[in-house]
N, C-alpha and C positions, 0 to 999 in steps of 0.2 A: 780206475776212472777216477778214485777219490782226487789226484792231484789236479784231474780236469775240473771237479768242483772247486778247488781251491782258486784255480784261474779265472773260472768264472766269479767266484765272491770278491775278486782282485775288480774285476772289470764291473760289477756292481757297485763296489764301493766307490770307485773311481766316478760313476754314474750319479751315484745317490749325494755325493757332496758338491757336484756340480748342480743339482736341481734348484730352481727357484721357487719361491711359494707357490703352490697351485689351487689354493682357494682364499678366498677373502679371510683375513686377520691371521693366517698362516705365518710363523716366524722365520721360516728358511732352513735350509740345510746347515751353517753355520752355528744357528741356534742350536741345533740337535746335537751338533759335534761338542758344542760346548757343555750342553746339559750331560752328554755322556763321558766326558772327559775329565768334568770338575768334581771334586770328592764334595761330602756333605757330612763332614765327621758327626753330626749331630745325630744320622740316622744309624750309625755304629752301636749296635747292642747285640746281646747273646742270639736273639733270634736272626739277625743279619749273618753272624759267624757260623748260626747252625744251617741256614740254608746254601751258605756258602761251600761249607763243609760236605754237606749232601749232594750238592751239585758236582763237587770234586768226586768224590766217590763214585756217581753215577757215570760223570762223564769219563774218568781215568779207569774206572775198574777196579779200584783198591780196597773198596769196603765189602766186596761180595765175593771174593777168594777167585776172583778171575785171573789176577795176576799168579796166583801159584797154580792153576789150573794149568795156565798157559808157559808158565816155567817147568813145567814136567815134561813139556813137548819139545824143548829147546835142544839144540846140540850143545854138550857139554861146554865148547870154548865160544860160548856166544859172550859180547861184554855188556854184562846185566846193568852196570852202573850207569855205562855211558847210554845205552839203550832209554834207561827209567828216565833220563835228564831230556833226551831228544823227545820221547812221547809227551813229556809235560808241557816241553816249548811249544810243540806242534799241535798241542789241545788247546792252549791258552792262547796262541796266536790265531788259530782260525776263530776261536771264539771272539777274540779283539776285531778281526775283520767282521765278521759278523754282525757285531755291534755297529761299524762303521756305515755297513748298507742299510740295517733298519733304523737306527736313530734319526739321522738326517731327513731320510724319507718321511718317517712320521711328522717331522716340525714342519716338512712343507706341505704336508695334507691336513694338519692341524688335527693328527691323531692323538690318543693317550698313549703316552710312553709306558705306562704301568699298567697296560691290558694281560701281559701275561704271556703264557707259552704260544698263544695264537698270534704272535706279533709277525712271525713270519711269515705265514699266509694271508697278514694284513697288507704288508707292506710290498711283499715280492710282486702281485700280481699290478699293483699302481705303475712300479720301478719298470717292469717290463714293458706297461703301454707307454713308456717314453722312449723306450728303444726300437729303431728299425728292426722288421722281421722280430719283434718280441714275442709272437706268440710260439714260434720255434724255439727261442731261446728258453722261456718260460717251458717249455715240454722238456726240454734235456734238464734243465737244471732240477726241476720236482722229481725226475726220473732218478737222477743221481742222489736228489735226498732220499728219495724211497730206499735206491740201494744201500745208501750210508746206514740209514737205521736198520736193513734188513740183514746186513752184515753184523752189524752192532748186536742185533738180536741172535743170530747165529753164536755170536760169540759167548753171549751171557746165557745162552742155552747149554753151551758144553760143560759148565760148572755142576748144576742141578743133573744134567743127564748123567755124565760120568759117575757123581757121585752115588745116586740112586741106584744106578746100575752094577756097581761094585757092592754098595749095601744089601741089595736085593739080591743078588746073583742072577738077573737077568742079562738079556742079550742087550747088545747096544742099540738095535733095532727098537726094542720094546721099551726101553729104557728113555729113547729122543720121542716117540710118540707119544707115550705116558705124559712126560713134562709137557710136550705142546699142546696136548689136549687139556692140561690143566691149566695152564697160561693162556689159552683160546677163551675158555670158560669164564676165568677170571676177567678177562680183557673186554667181555660184553657190555657189562655195567658203565665203563669208562668210556665206550664208543655210544653209548645210548645216551649217556648224560650229554653230550653234544647235540643232541636232539630232542628226541620224545620223552628222555626221562630228565632232563635239564633242570625242570621244577622240583626236584627229589634232592632234599639237601639233608645231609647228617653232619652235626656239629657245623652248620653253617657252609658246608662244602659241598659240591657233586661227587659224583661217584670218580672223577678224574681226578679232581685237585685232591679228594680224602685219599684215593690209591699213590698218589704222587708224595703226599706228605707222609704216609705211613712207609712206605719204601725207602724216599730218599731220607727223609729225618728221622726216622726211629729205627725202622730194621735194618740199614746200611750201618749206622753208627752200632748198633748190637752187633752185628756182624762183625764189622771192624774191631769192637773190643775183645771179640772172641782170636780173632786173627792175632791181636796185638798181644794177647795175653799167651798164648801158642806160641808164639816166637819168642817172647821174652824168657817164659818158663817153662816152655815144654823143648821146643827148638835149641832154646838158648842161644844167646848172642854169637857165642862160638861158633854153633854149627850154622847160623844166618850169615857172618862174615865170610866163613869159608866157602859156602855155597855161591856167594853174591859174587865173589872174587876169582871163581873159579877161570872164567875168561876174559877177565877186567885187563884192559891194558894200558888204560891211562889213570881215570877216575876211578879210586877204589874205597872201598869200605874201610876205615881205620878203626882202632879202639877207641877214637874221640866220640865215637858213635853212638857208643853203648850207653852211656846215660839217657840220651833222646831215645833209643830204642827199648830199654828195659824200664824207664820210668816215665819220662817225657809223654810219649805216644800214650800208653795205657792210659796214664791219669787224664790226659786232656781229653780222648774219646770217651772218658768213663763222663769227665764232666759235660760233654756235649750230649751224649747219650741221656742223662738225668734230665738235663735241660729240656731236651727233646720232651721227655715222658710227662714230666709235672709240669 
């Protein structure tokens, strides 16, 4: 169903780009497009780099061992280097299209483009309101968004469920239900922070934003550093290269990658981790 979601995003992007200002004082879709695609290098600092890397870790799953867990289930002849490029290209491409949906519509309705993760739920209803049969379209769209989130959550569940199951010697069923229970309990404050607990702030953040910051900007860099160190000094580059190239048919990992894997990645992730914590 995810290709259907992509097609719907393309349709919505086209609609958003053709919208005219809907409220007095709104600048219109082209102003939103210009705001979206025009870089402001004066805002580029360590915090922006950290947030971008946290987003990459979360979106692609490279910072929390998901790639290692998925890799353990692949057939030996899987073309890992090519698959990695495809995953990153599609992930980035879909994100760019989503921006083409959201920001032109924001400027047509005079909304704040810095509103954060809630932008999707602010802009989509107003765009659907401009489309014939919009309520049906909206129902399909948000069902697919929920499905995308649910399947991603199932994927993220695999790493802790498998790890704790093997470490503790418990059955698959017990491991899955135990991890789900912990995730559910930890998620309650984040849910309530969007309503009755919205006034509770910790270090200037509500529970949702705090959980997002701790997981995306602190825990994922720490996790990524451990994975990078494991790859460089336990598995070693030779093992990484051999395993990655088993099914490679075109693009391959070469010895030129060794400085990147052994030095650049661990040092860069360490700097980012320290920046996040301090």
